[in-house]
C-alpha positions in Angstrom: 0.0 0.0 0.0 1.3 3.4 -0.9 2.4 5.6 2.0 -0.4 8.2 2.7 2.0 11.2 2.7 3.6 10.2 -0.6 0.2 9.5 -2.1 -1.2 12.9 -1.0 1.8 14.7 -2.5 1.2 12.8 -5.7 -2.4 13.9 -5.7 -1.6 17.5 -5.0 0.7 17.8 -8.0 -2.0 16.4 -10.3 -4.8 18.3 -8.8 -3.2 21.5 -10.2 -4.3 20.3 -13.7 -7.9 20.8 -12.6 -7.5 24.0 -10.7 -9.9 26.8 -11.7 -10.4 30.2 -10.1 -13.4 30.3 -7.9 -15.2 31.9 -4.9 -15.8 30.0 -1.7 -19.4 29.2 -0.8 -20.4 27.9 2.6 -20.7 24.1 2.4 -24.0 22.3 3.2 -24.2 21.4 6.9 -24.5 17.7 6.2 -22.7 15.0 8.3 -22.7 11.5 6.8 -20.2 8.6 7.1 -19.0 6.6 4.0 -19.7 5.7 0.5 -19.1 2.0 -0.4 -17.3 1.6 -3.7 -17.1 -1.2 -6.3 -14.5 -1.6 -9.0 -15.7 -2.6 -12.5 -15.2 -1.6 -16.2 -17.1 1.2 -17.7 -18.1 2.5 -21.1 -20.3 5.7 -20.8 -21.2 8.4 -23.3 -21.9 11.9 -22.0 -24.0 14.8 -23.2 -21.1 16.4 -25.1 -20.6 13.2 -27.2 -17.4 12.0 -25.5 -17.1 8.4 -24.3 -15.3 7.2 -21.2 -13.9 3.7 -21.2 -11.7 1.8 -18.7 -12.2 0.7 -15.2 -12.6 2.7 -12.0 -14.1 2.5 -8.5 -17.6 3.8 -8.5 -20.0 4.4 -5.5 -22.5 1.7 -5.0 -25.9 3.1 -6.0 -27.6 1.8 -2.9 -26.0 4.7 -0.9 -28.0 5.6 2.2 -28.6 9.0 3.7 -26.3 8.4 6.7 -23.1 7.9 4.5 -20.3 10.3 4.1 -17.6 11.2 1.6 -14.5 10.7 3.8 -11.0 11.9 2.9 -10.1 8.3 2.1 -12.9 7.9 -0.3 -12.2 11.2 -1.9 -8.6 10.1 -2.4 -10.0 7.0 -4.1 -12.0 9.2 -6.5 -8.9 11.4 -7.2 -6.9 8.3 -7.8 -9.5 7.2 -10.3 -9.2 10.6 -12.0 -5.4 10.1 -12.2 -5.9 7.0 -14.3 -7.9 8.9 -16.9 -6.9 12.6 -16.6 -8.8 13.8 -19.7 -12.1 12.3 -18.4 -11.6 13.1 -14.8 -14.6 15.5 -14.6 -16.8 13.0 -16.4 -16.0 10.2 -14.0 -16.9 12.5 -11.1 -20.2 13.2 -13.0 -20.9 9.5 -12.8 -20.4 9.5 -9.0 -22.8 12.5 -8.7 -25.3 10.9 -11.0 -25.3 7.6 -9.1 -25.8 9.4 -5.8 -28.7 11.4 -7.2 -30.2 8.2 -8.7 -30.0 6.7 -5.2 -31.8 9.6 -3.8 -28.8 10.6 -1.7 -28.7 14.3 -2.6 -26.9 15.2 0.7 -24.0 12.8 -0.1 -23.7 14.2 -3.7 -23.5 17.7 -2.3 -20.9 16.6 0.2 -18.8 15.2 -2.6 -19.1 18.4 -4.7 -18.1 20.6 -1.8 -15.2 18.3 -1.0 -14.0 18.6 -4.6 -14.5 22.4 -4.4 -12.2 22.5 -1.4 -9.5 20.9 -3.5 -10.0 23.4 -6.4 -11.7 20.8 -8.6 -14.8 22.1 -10.4 -17.4 19.7 -11.9 -18.9 20.1 -15.3 -22.1 21.8 -16.1 -23.8 18.4 -16.6 -23.1 17.5 -12.9 -24.5 20.8 -11.6 -27.5 20.6 -13.8 -28.2 17.1 -12.5 -28.1 18.3 -8.9 -30.2 21.3 -9.8 -32.9 19.1 -11.4 -33.0 16.6 -8.5 -33.3 19.4 -5.9 -36.1 21.0 -7.9 -37.9 17.7 -8.3 -37.7 17.1 -4.6 -38.7 20.7 -3.8 -35.6 21.1 -1.7 -35.4 24.9 -2.2 -32.4 25.4 0.2 -30.4 22.8 -1.7 -31.5 24.2 -5.0 -30.4 27.7 -4.1 -27.0 26.3 -2.9 -26.4 24.4 -6.1 -27.4 27.4 -8.2 -25.0 29.7 -6.3 -22.2 27.1 -6.9 -23.0 27.2 -10.6 -22.9 31.0 -10.7 -19.7 31.3 -8.6 -17.7 28.5 -10.2 -18.8 28.3 -13.9 -18.0 30.9 -16.4 -21.3 30.4 -18.4 -24.6 29.1 -17.1 -27.3 28.3 -19.7 -30.8 29.8 -19.7 -32.3 26.3 -19.0 -30.7 26.4 -15.5 -32.2 29.7 -14.8 -35.6 28.4 -15.9 -35.2 25.3 -13.6 -34.6 27.7 -10.7 -37.6 29.8 -11.5 -40.0 26.8 -12.0 -39.0 25.4 -8.6 -40.4 28.5 -7.0 -43.8 28.1 -8.6 -45.2 26.5 -5.5 -43.3 28.7 -3.0 -45.2 31.7 -1.8 -42.7 32.8 0.8 -40.3 35.3 -0.7 -37.7 35.0 2.0 -35.6 32.2 0.4 -35.7 34.0 -2.9 -34.6 37.3 -1.5 -31.8 35.6 0.4 -30.6 34.0 -2.9 -30.7 37.4 -4.6 -28.7 39.0 -1.8 -26.0 36.3 -2.1 -25.8 36.6 -5.9 -25.4 40.4 -5.6 -22.1 39.7 -3.9 -20.6 38.8 -7.3 -18.5 41.6 -8.8 -20.3 44.2 -10.8 -21.3 44.1 -13.7 -21.6 40.2 -13.5 -23.9 40.4 -10.6 -26.3 42.6 -12.5 -26.2 40.4 -15.5 -27.0 37.3 -13.4 -29.9 39.1 -11.6 -31.3 40.3 -15.0 -31.3 36.7 -16.2 -33.1 35.6 -13.0 -35.8 38.3 -13.5 -36.2 37.2 -17.1 -36.5 33.5 -16.2 -39.2 34.3 -13.6 -41.0 36.4 -16.2 -40.9 33.6 -18.7 -42.5 31.4 -16.1 -45.2 34.1 -15.7 -44.2 34.6 -12.0 -44.5 38.4 -12.5 -44.9 39.3 -8.8 -41.7 37.4 -7.9 -39.8 39.1 -10.8 -40.9 42.5 -9.6 -39.9 41.6 -6.1 -36.4 40.8 -7.3 -36.3 44.1 -9.3 -37.3 46.1 -6.2 -34.7 44.3 -4.1 -32.0 45.2 -6.6 -32.6 48.9 -5.9 -31.3 48.4 -2.4 -28.3 46.3 -3.4 -24.8 47.2 -4.7 -25.7 46.1 -8.2 -28.4 48.6 -9.3 -30.9 48.0 -12.1 -29.5 48.9 -15.5 -31.3 49.5 -18.9 -31.6 45.7 -19.5 -33.3 45.3 -16.1 -35.8 48.1 -16.9 -36.5 46.8 -20.4 -37.2 43.3 -19.0 -39.5 44.8 -16.4 -41.3 46.9 -19.0 -41.9 43.8 -21.1 -43.2 41.6 -18.3 -45.5 44.3 -17.0 -46.9 44.8 -20.5 -47.5 41.1 -20.9 -49.2 41.0 -17.5 -51.6 43.7 -18.7 -50.3 46.1 -16.0 -50.0 49.1 -18.4 -50.1 51.8 -15.8 -47.2 50.2 -13.9 -45.3 49.8 -17.1 -45.7 53.6 -17.8 -44.5 54.4 -14.3 -41.5 52.2 -14.7 -40.7 53.9 -18.0 -40.8 57.3 -16.3 -38.5 56.0 -13.6 -35.9 55.0 -16.2 -35.2 58.6 -17.0 -35.5 59.6 -13.3 -32.7 57.1 -12.5 -30.4 58.9 -15.0 -30.6 56.1 -17.6 -31.5 56.9 -21.2 -34.2 54.7 -22.8 -33.2 53.0 -26.0 -35.1 51.7 -29.1 -36.0 48.5 -27.2 -37.6 50.5 -24.4 -39.7 52.5 -26.8 -40.6 49.5 -29.0 -41.7 47.5 -25.9 -43.9 50.4 -24.9 -45.4 50.9 -28.4 -46.1 47.2 -28.9 -47.8 46.8 -25.5 -49.9 50.0 -26.0 -51.0 48.7 -29.3 -52.4 45.6 -27.7 -54.6 47.6 -25.4 -55.6 50.1 -28.2 -53.9 53.1 -26.7 -53.0 54.8 -30.0 -53.0 58.2 -28.3 -50.2 57.3 -26.0 -48.4 55.5 -28.8 -48.2 58.7 -30.8 -46.9 60.6 -27.8 -44.1 58.1 -27.2 -43.3 57.8 -30.9 -42.8 61.6 -31.1 -40.6 61.5 -27.9 -38.6 58.7 -29.5 -37.9 60.8 -32.6 -37.0 63.8 -30.6 -34.6 61.7 -28.6 -32.7 60.9 -31.8 -33.7 57.2 -31.8 -34.5 55.9 -35.2 -37.6 53.8 -35.8 -36.9 50.2 -36.8 -39.0 47.3 -38.0 -40.6 46.7 -34.6 -41.5 50.4 -34.3 -43.2 50.6 -37.7 -44.9 47.3 -37.2 -46.5 48.4 -33.9 -47.5 51.8 -35.2 -48.9 50.7 -38.6 -50.9 47.9 -37.0 -52.2 50.4 -34.4 -53.4 52.8 -37.1 -55.0 50.0 -39.1 -56.9 48.8 -36.1 -58.1 52.3 -35.4 -59.3 52.9 -39.0 -56.7 55.6 -39.7 -55.5 53.9 -42.9 -54.0 57.1 -44.4 -51.5 57.5 -41.5 -50.7 53.8 -41.8 -49.9 54.2 -45.5 -47.8 57.3 -44.8 -45.7 55.3 -42.2 -45.4 52.4 -44.6 -44.0 54.7 -47.3 -41.7 56.3 -44.8 -40.4 52.9 -43.8 -39.6 52.0 -47.4 -37.8 55.3 -47.9 -35.6 54.5 -44.8 -35.0 51.0 -46.4 -36.4 49.2 -43.4 -37.5 45.7 -44.5 -41.3 45.3 -44.1 -42.9 42.5 -42.2 -45.6 40.1 -43.2 -47.7 41.5 -40.3 -47.6 45.0 -41.8 -48.9 43.8 -45.2 -51.6 41.8 -43.5 -52.7 44.8 -41.4 -52.8 47.0 -44.5 -54.7 44.6 -46.6 -57.2 44.0 -43.8 -57.6 47.7 -43.1 -58.1 48.6 -46.8 -60.7 45.9 -47.2 -62.6 47.2 -44.2 -62.5 50.8 -45.6 -63.9 49.4 -48.9 -60.7 50.1 -50.9 -60.7 46.6 -52.4 -58.5 47.4 -55.4 -55.7 48.8 -53.3 -56.0 45.9 -50.8 -55.6 43.5 -53.8 -52.5 45.4 -55.0 -50.9 45.1 -51.5 -51.9 41.5 -51.3 -50.2 40.8 -54.6 -47.1 42.8 -53.6 -47.0 40.8 -50.3 -47.1 37.4 -52.0 -44.4 38.4 -54.5 -42.1 39.6 -51.7 -42.7 36.7 -49.2 -39.1 35.4 -49.3 -37.8 38.9 -48.3 -40.3 39.8 -45.7 -39.6 39.7 -42.0 -41.6 36.9 -40.3 -42.2 35.4 -36.9 -38.6 34.6 -36.2 -37.7 38.3 -36.4 -40.2 39.0 -33.6 -39.2 36.2 -31.3 -38.4 37.3 -27.8 -34.8 36.6 -26.9 -33.4 35.7 -23.5 -31.6 38.4 -21.5 
């Protein structure tokens, strides 16, 4: 048997290969005893398409909740990683996956934290697995801890992970845990903390948890990482989709009060939501303000306004904007043509409606369609 001191020195030199810069997070307060291991050959394919072959010692899947990841067992895991350095992380993924399959989430967390303490960071797949299991078990404390680990240790966290976090809060009415998470995330360096919080707000908005999204937004105002233009634009959109138009207009006013200049996204969001509720009067006010601010109208601006004028029966103004858009070489959308054709037919101008319909059909390959209006993640 290899002398423990020599063995640990050997491990220390190899661990440097896996070292990544990270922030420390408090480990879960879980005390468990041991994970039995079994040695057998493997051949596993992971999500990134790579395949791990060979033999290694893997935790037995019948792990119970009173077991622990001791230093000795951790050394065995590291020794396994030494035998396949290029697939070291993936082998650790298998350990985490087996513990999750056994329902031993606490042991999986203990293993992850023990690896963190040795500057070894797991892959995104392992964190996502833990996040999904915690969400399925409605263990919100664990979910928040895993999410914070992902944010602190990984350079890039996908939108799906943010959505998993948001969906887990669907059945949670108490905002205390959420606000605690937001406060912890805000400790990241600016501007990354603001970017992460913006993505959390967007995820909650996508899950139609508008009140929780607004709660996070209001909390940001009291934190080091203040709301930026992306935050405000996200909030404008979610309030509009929730039908809370008066609140949306108040938040738009607060953008300028906070010293931030609205951009074309701010105005387009406003115009599109006002169109949906038939507020053409306000649409014209904000369109004029947009022009006076030196912000050029784009496809979304013209689409919202022309559809608004067509819906209100002001086809002349809709046609004027359509010609103005063409002069500015802004590519028309199929929605604009459909609105013009429908509006002209309602006004009894069947010949001009037929002409626009023919022009639309001839231009279909070049027209902006649904994909050009698809909302994108923040």
